[in-house]
N, C-alpha and C positions, 0 to 999 in steps of 0.2 A: 903387243896388245892391239886387238882390232876393235876400234871404237866405232859404233854406229852400224855394225853389221849383224845385229841380233835379229834374225828372222828364222822362222821355223823351216823354210824351204831350203834345200841345197842350192837351188837356182830359182829365185823369185820370178825370173823372166818366163818360167813355164806356166805360171798361173795368172799372169796379168790380164789376159782376155776373159778369164772366169771370175774376176773380182767384181764386187758389187757396183753396179752403175756404169760399167765401162761401155756396154753396148749403147746405152742411152747417150753417153757422152760422145761416142763415135758418131752416132746419128745426128746429134745436135751440132757438132763441129762441121759435118757435111752440109747441114742446112744453113749454118752461119756463113760458110764459104759461098754457098749459092746466093744468099741474100746480099753479101758484100759485093759479089760480082754483078748482081742485079742493080745495085745502087750506082753503078758507073753508067752515066747517061747515054753514051754513044754505042753501047753494046746492045744488040738485039737479044730477045729471049732465046731463040735457038742457039745463038752463039754462046750465051751464058751457060746453057745446059751442056754444050760441048766443052767449054772451058772447065766447068765444074767436074765433068767426067775425066778430062785429061789431067787436071791438077790432082784430083783424088787418086787416080791410077798411078801417076808418077810418085806421089808421096807414099802410097802403100808399097810400091815396088821398092823404093829406097829403104823404107823403114822395115819391111818384112823380109825382103829377099836380097838386099845388098849389104847392109850393115851387119857385121859379124860381132859376136861377143855379147857382153852384158854390161850394163852400167853399174852393176853391183859387184862387190868383191865376193866371189863364191868359193866355197871350200871343195869344189869338185876337181881340183888339181888341173885347171886349165882346159877341161873338156869343152866348156861352153864358149870359149873364145874362138873356136873354129867353126861354130855353127851360127846360122842366121836366126833371126827371131822366129821365122816360120818353122825351122827345124827344131827349135827349142820348145815351141808352144805345145802344151799338153804332153810333155815328155816324148814327143815324136809320134804319138798315137794318131792315126788317120781317122777321119770322119767323126770328129768330136763336134759338139754343138758350136764351139767358137770357130773352128775351121770352116764349118758349113756356113756360119754367119758371114765370115770374111770372104767366102767364095761367092755367096749369093748377092751380097750388097753391091758389088760393082756391076753385076748383071742387071739388077733392078735399076741402078742409077743410069 
């Protein structure tokens, strides 16, 4: 018996970036990181922007392109465990709004 795995998606990882409020949460977490770094007294503003950019890019690289699998138990017979989150996102369809958002946000940062 599988308890706690009742969801409508075969792999919920595919729809995470399209869920309600996730883009705003992503932006707010980036702003919070920047404000926390600004609160360190001996760091200059240009250094804080650089650190924000580097920390953001390292975290996104790790979460999107390095970690494979899914935190959910999926009934896809193990297909998702070989894919990164970027490969799973939007069922692998390129140029979706969430992929464009995640591509443009580091460029703007």
